[in-house]
C-alpha positions in Angstrom: -30.1 -32.0 30.9 -28.8 -30.2 34.0 -25.8 -32.5 34.9 -24.6 -32.4 31.3 -24.6 -28.6 31.4 -22.7 -28.7 34.7 -20.0 -30.9 33.1 -19.8 -28.4 30.2 -19.4 -25.5 32.6 -16.7 -27.4 34.4 -14.7 -28.1 31.2 -15.2 -24.6 29.8 -14.1 -23.0 33.1 -10.9 -25.0 33.0 -10.3 -24.1 29.3 -11.0 -20.4 29.8 -9.4 -20.1 33.3 -12.3 -17.9 34.4 -15.7 -18.6 35.7 -16.9 -15.2 34.5 -15.8 -15.9 31.0 -17.6 -19.2 31.0 -20.7 -17.6 32.3 -20.6 -14.9 29.5 -19.9 -17.6 26.8 -23.0 -19.6 27.9 -25.2 -16.5 28.6 -25.4 -17.3 32.3 -24.8 -15.2 35.3 -21.6 -15.8 37.2 -23.7 -16.9 40.2 -25.4 -19.6 38.0 -22.1 -20.9 36.7 -20.7 -21.0 40.2 -23.8 -22.8 41.5 -23.3 -25.4 38.7 -19.7 -26.1 39.9 -20.8 -26.3 43.5 -23.5 -28.7 42.5 -21.0 -30.9 40.7 -18.5 -30.7 43.6 -21.3 -31.7 46.0 -22.3 -34.6 43.8 -18.7 -35.8 43.5 -17.8 -35.1 47.2 -14.6 -33.3 46.2 -13.4 -29.8 45.5 -12.6 -29.4 41.8 -11.2 -25.9 42.1 -9.4 -23.8 44.7 -11.2 -20.4 44.3 -10.5 -17.0 45.4 -12.1 -13.7 44.3 -9.3 -13.2 41.7 -8.1 -16.7 40.8 -9.1 -20.2 40.0 -6.9 -23.3 40.2 -7.7 -26.9 39.5 -7.2 -29.3 42.4 -5.6 -32.7 41.8 -9.1 -34.2 42.1 -10.3 -31.7 39.5 -7.4 -32.6 37.2 -8.3 -36.3 37.5 -11.9 -35.6 36.9 -11.1 -33.4 33.9 -9.0 -36.2 32.3 -12.1 -38.5 32.3 -14.7 -35.8 31.9 -13.5 -34.3 28.6 -13.9 -37.5 26.5 -17.1 -38.5 28.3 -18.6 -35.1 27.7 -17.6 -35.1 24.1 -19.2 -38.6 23.6 -22.4 -37.5 25.4 -22.7 -34.3 23.3 -22.1 -36.3 20.2 -24.9 -38.8 20.9 -27.2 -36.0 22.1 -26.7 -34.4 18.6 -27.3 -37.7 16.8 -30.5 -38.3 18.7 -31.7 -34.8 18.1 -30.9 -35.0 14.4 -32.3 -38.5 14.2 -35.8 -37.3 15.3 -35.7 -34.4 12.8 -34.6 -36.6 9.9 -35.9 -39.7 8.3 -37.4 -42.5 10.5 -35.2 -45.6 10.8 -35.1 -48.8 12.8 -37.1 -51.9 13.1 -40.9 -52.0 13.8 -42.1 -55.4 15.1 -45.8 -56.1 14.8 -48.0 -59.0 15.6 -51.4 -59.7 14.0 -53.8 -62.6 13.2 -53.0 -64.1 9.9 -56.1 -63.0 8.1 -56.0 -59.4 9.3 -52.3 -59.3 8.6 -52.6 -60.6 5.0 -55.8 -58.8 4.0 -55.5 -55.5 5.8 -52.0 -54.8 7.2 -49.8 -55.9 4.4 -51.1 -53.3 1.9 -50.8 -50.6 4.5 -47.3 -51.7 5.4 -46.3 -51.7 1.8 -47.4 -48.0 1.5 -45.7 -47.2 4.9 -42.4 -48.7 3.7 -42.5 -46.7 0.5 -43.0 -43.6 2.6 -40.4 -44.6 5.2 -37.7 -46.7 3.6 -35.4 -46.6 6.6 -37.9 -48.6 8.7 -37.7 -52.4 8.5 -41.0 -54.0 9.4 -41.2 -57.5 11.0 -44.8 -58.8 10.9 -45.5 -61.9 13.0 -48.7 -63.5 11.7 -50.2 -65.9 14.2 -53.7 -66.5 15.7 -52.3 -66.7 19.2 -52.2 -63.6 21.4 -48.7 -62.0 21.4 -47.4 -61.0 24.8 -46.1 -57.5 24.2 -44.3 -57.5 27.5 -42.1 -60.7 27.0 -41.9 -61.0 23.2 -40.1 -58.6 20.9 -43.3 -56.9 19.7 -43.8 -53.1 19.5 -47.6 -53.4 18.7 -50.1 -56.2 18.4 -53.2 -56.0 16.3 -56.3 -58.0 17.2 -60.0 -57.8 16.6 -63.0 -58.8 18.7 -63.6 -58.2 22.3 -60.4 -58.4 24.4 -60.3 -61.2 27.0 -58.0 -59.2 29.2 -60.0 -56.6 31.1 -56.7 -54.6 31.6 -56.6 -53.7 27.9 -58.2 -50.6 26.5 -59.6 -50.4 22.9 -59.1 -47.2 20.9 -60.2 -46.5 17.4 -57.4 -47.1 14.9 -59.2 -46.3 11.7 -62.7 -44.8 12.5 -64.1 -45.2 9.0 -63.4 -48.9 9.2 -64.3 -49.3 12.9 -61.0 -51.0 13.7 -59.6 -50.6 17.2 -56.2 -50.6 18.8 -55.9 -52.4 22.2 -53.2 -51.5 24.7 -52.7 -51.5 28.4 -53.8 -48.2 30.1 -50.3 -47.6 31.4 -48.9 -47.8 27.9 -51.4 -45.3 26.6 
């Protein structure tokens, strides 16, 4: 994420007092670190630093931005870490499915029982109904149906080849 890195370079430059030190710490060239600050200043429309070849001083606008940037950057880095570790760890959340009542009771329930044993962090909500669920307007992550789809905008894909079951979804979703 480029803008997050630019914010990090800004805060580290303030902390170190040196653009070169920030570049070394992040394994960047001084030119790349300088470009990140220029990009940030251009985006904000203000100068964050008064720079010369030998010194660097925060402007009043830079001080104001730093005051808000530090906690925002910390929060963004924290959630980025949580998301990254969440994908590497156990699955969690709610999976909302829709299926015809006979397919749900006879086929899906045993599979879902096994799935929940393997992934206890996932809560499964299964809506059993013979009417077609609208996956765009209803809170449904996936809808299972059998037979020929009435909507020609749906695409059927094999779900379990040995049983000849198919999954239907809009082409844009796939």
